C-alpha positions in Angstrom: 19.7 -15.2 -10.3 19.6 -15.6 -6.5 16.3 -16.0 -4.6 16.1 -16.0 -0.8 13.7 -18.6 0.5 12.2 -18.6 4.1 10.5 -21.6 5.6 8.4 -21.8 8.7 6.7 -24.2 11.1 6.8 -27.9 10.2 8.7 -27.1 7.0 11.8 -26.3 9.0 11.9 -29.9 10.1 11.6 -31.0 6.5 14.2 -28.6 5.0 16.5 -28.6 8.0 17.0 -24.8 8.1 14.9 -21.7 8.2 16.3 -19.9 5.2 18.6 -20.4 2.2 19.6 -18.8 -1.0 18.8 -20.6 -4.3 20.3 -20.0 -7.7 17.5 -20.1 -10.4 17.6 -19.3 -14.1 16.3 -16.0 -15.3 12.6 -16.1 -15.9 12.0 -18.9 -13.3 8.6 -18.9 -11.6 7.5 -19.8 -8.1 6.5 -23.2 -9.3 10.0 -23.8 -10.6 11.3 -23.1 -7.1 8.8 -25.5 -5.6 9.9 -28.2 -8.0 13.4 -27.9 -6.5 12.0 -28.6 -3.1 10.0 -31.5 -4.3 13.1 -33.1 -5.9 15.3 -32.5 -2.8 12.8 -33.5 -0.1 10.3 -36.4 -0.6 8.4 -35.2 2.5 7.7 -31.9 0.7 5.2 -33.4 -1.7 2.3 -34.2 0.7 2.6 -30.8 2.4 2.7 -28.8 -0.9 -1.1 -28.6 -1.4 -1.6 -27.0 2.0 1.0 -24.2 1.6 0.5 -20.6 0.8 3.3 -18.7 -1.0 4.5 -15.2 -0.4 6.8 -13.1 -2.6 8.3 -10.0 -0.9 5.9 -10.4 2.0 2.7 -10.5 -0.1 0.7 -13.6 -0.8 1.4 -14.8 -4.4 0.4 -17.3 -7.0 2.6 -20.2 -8.0 2.8 -19.0 -11.6 4.4 -15.6 -10.6 7.7 -14.9 -12.4 10.5 -14.2 -9.9 13.2 -11.6 -10.1 16.7 -11.5 -8.7 16.7 -10.7 -5.0 13.1 -11.7 -4.4 12.2 -13.2 -1.0 9.9 -16.2 -1.2 8.2 -17.5 1.9 6.9 -21.1 2.0 4.0 -20.8 4.5 2.4 -23.9 6.1 -1.1 -23.5 7.5 -0.9 -20.9 10.2 -1.7 -21.6 13.8 -0.8 -16.1 14.5 9.3 -6.2 17.5 8.1 -3.4 19.6 4.6 -2.2 19.6 3.7 -0.1 16.6 1.1 2.5 17.5 -1.3 4.5 15.3 -4.1 6.9 16.0 -6.7 4.2 16.6 -4.9 1.3 18.2 -1.7 -0.7 18.6 -0.5 -3.4 16.2 2.3 -5.4 17.6 4.3 -8.6 17.8 6.0 -8.9 21.1 8.1 -11.4 23.1 7.2 -10.1 26.5 3.9 -10.7 28.4 1.0 -8.8 26.8 -0.3 -5.9 29.0 -4.0 -6.1 28.3 -5.2 -3.3 30.5 -2.6 -0.9 29.1 -3.7 -1.6 25.5 -7.4 -1.3 26.5 -6.8 2.0 28.2 -4.9 3.4 25.2 -7.8 2.6 22.8 -10.8 3.8 24.8 -12.2 7.2 23.8 -15.0 9.4 25.4 -17.2 9.0 22.3 -17.1 5.2 22.4 -19.9 3.3 24.2 -18.2 -0.1 23.9 -14.8 -1.6 24.2 -14.5 -5.4 23.7 -11.5 -7.5 24.7 -10.6 -10.9 23.4 -7.6 -12.8 24.9 -6.3 -16.1 23.5 -5.0 -18.1 26.5 -2.5 -21.0 26.6 -4.6 -23.9 27.9 -3.3 -26.9 29.8 -4.5 -29.6 27.3 -5.0 -30.4 23.7 -7.1 -33.4 22.4 -6.7 -35.2 25.7 -2.9 -34.6 26.1 -1.5 -32.5 28.9 0.2 -29.4 27.5 3.5 -28.2 29.1 4.1 -25.0 27.2 3.9 -23.6 23.6 6.4 -22.0 21.3 5.2 -19.4 18.8 7.1 -18.2 15.7 6.2 -15.8 12.9 7.3 -14.4 9.5 7.3 -11.1 11.4 7.4 -8.5 8.6 4.6 -10.1 6.7 2.6 -10.9 9.9 2.7 -7.2 10.9 1.6 -6.2 7.4 -1.3 -8.6 7.5 -2.3 -7.4 11.0 -2.3 -3.8 9.9 -4.5 -4.8 6.9 -6.9 -6.7 9.1 -7.3 -3.7 11.4 -8.1 -1.4 8.5 -10.5 -3.9 7.0 -12.3 -4.2 10.4 -12.7 -0.4 10.7 -14.1 -0.1 7.2 -16.3 -3.3 7.3 -17.8 -2.8 10.8 -17.5 0.9 11.2 -15.7 0.6 14.5 -13.5 3.4 15.8 -10.5 1.5 17.1 -8.7 -1.8 16.7 -5.6 -3.1 18.6 -4.0 -6.5 17.8 -1.1 -7.8 19.8 0.5 -11.3 19.3 3.1 -12.9 21.5 6.1 -14.9 20.2 8.5 -17.2 21.9 7.8 -19.6 24.7 4.5 -19.2 26.5 3.5 -21.0 29.7 0.0 -22.2 30.7 -2.4 -19.4 31.4 -0.4 -16.7 29.5 -2.0 -14.6 26.7 -0.9 -15.5 23.2 -3.0 -13.0 21.3 -5.0 -9.9 22.3 -7.7 -8.1 20.2 -9.4 -5.0 21.5 -12.1 -3.2 19.5 -13.8 0.0 20.4 -17.0 1.5 18.9 -19.9 3.7 19.5 -22.3 0.7 20.0 -21.6 -2.8 21.2 -22.9 -4.9 18.3 -20.2 -3.8 15.8 -17.5 -4.4 18.4 -18.7 -8.0 18.9 -18.9 -8.6 15.2 -15.5 -7.1 14.4 -13.8 -8.9 17.3 -15.1 -12.3 16.1 -14.2 -11.6 12.5 -10.7 -10.4 13.5 -9.7 -13.5 15.5 -11.2 -15.9 13.0 -9.4 -14.2 10.1 -6.1 -13.8 11.9 -6.0 -17.5 12.6 -6.3 -18.3 8.9 -4.2 -15.6 7.2 -1.5 -14.2 9.5 1.8 -16.2 9.2 2.2 -17.3 12.9 2.7 -20.9 13.9 2.8 -22.7 17.3 4.5 -25.8 18.5 2.9 -27.7 21.3 5.0 -29.5 23.9 3.5 -32.4 25.8 4.8 -34.9 28.4 5.4 -37.4 25.6 6.7 -35.2 22.7 6.1 -32.1 20.7 4.2 -31.3 17.4 3.5 -28.3 15.2 -0.2 -27.5 15.7 -2.5 -28.2 12.8 -3.8 -25.0 11.2 -7.1 -24.0 9.7 -7.6 -23.9 5.9 -6.4 -20.8 4.1 -9.2 -18.7 2.7 -10.4 -19.2 -0.8 -8.7 -16.0 -2.1 -5.2 -17.2 -1.2 -3.8 -19.3 -4.1 -1.7 -22.4 -3.4 0.6 -24.5 -5.5 -1.0 -26.5 -8.3 -3.4 -23.7 -9.2 -5.8 -24.7 -6.5 -7.7 -22.4 -4.2 -9.6 -23.1 -1.0 -10.3 -26.1 1.1 -7.0 -27.7 1.8 -5.8 -27.8 5.4 -4.1 -23.5 6.9 -3.2 -19.7 15.0 -3.8 -21.3 17.9 
């Protein structure tokens, strides 16, 4: 059976391409697919424990049995189309500059007493090195699905009325906005709590990666650990190294 495999971030440098189709025997599992990559690429082994796996755009365990036509994503730790609107906000991945005021205006309602804005900005340095610019890439269908899920969870968890999440892809210059989160609510405390939770969770779970370009070279940014509930190869969960 044929399985489509997508790789992202630093894995593209290891594999040499962003996608390929593998022939696997019927009944093969995700860990059988991973074994193929370990055999083909020696550099794959030290990265393996940090990966998350998706099957058909949902996080998956390594012991899942695959079916013909499945799409498997090999996702290194994450760094975070046209806007998709719903009644209580905008969830979008864009390649053009983010229009913060327009998103804020769209979310505000007369019954809300607070509207909180968080912007992630491209800074001019990282760990003592001067940054020239950044490149962002994403597993877009899965990233949008995860962003929608985060917005729904925030509304339920913090009882806020509106959530917008917009993330930029492509090349970003110093001072540009890479991610925007806007939260509206009746009172300010839930808006602050929801906004902090959204950016912290997005940075760990939404499959978006960044590459940093310096005067003396470029590197894929180290990500934060995946949350405990996301299984990784080898049957482990938790504290191995997973936006910005």
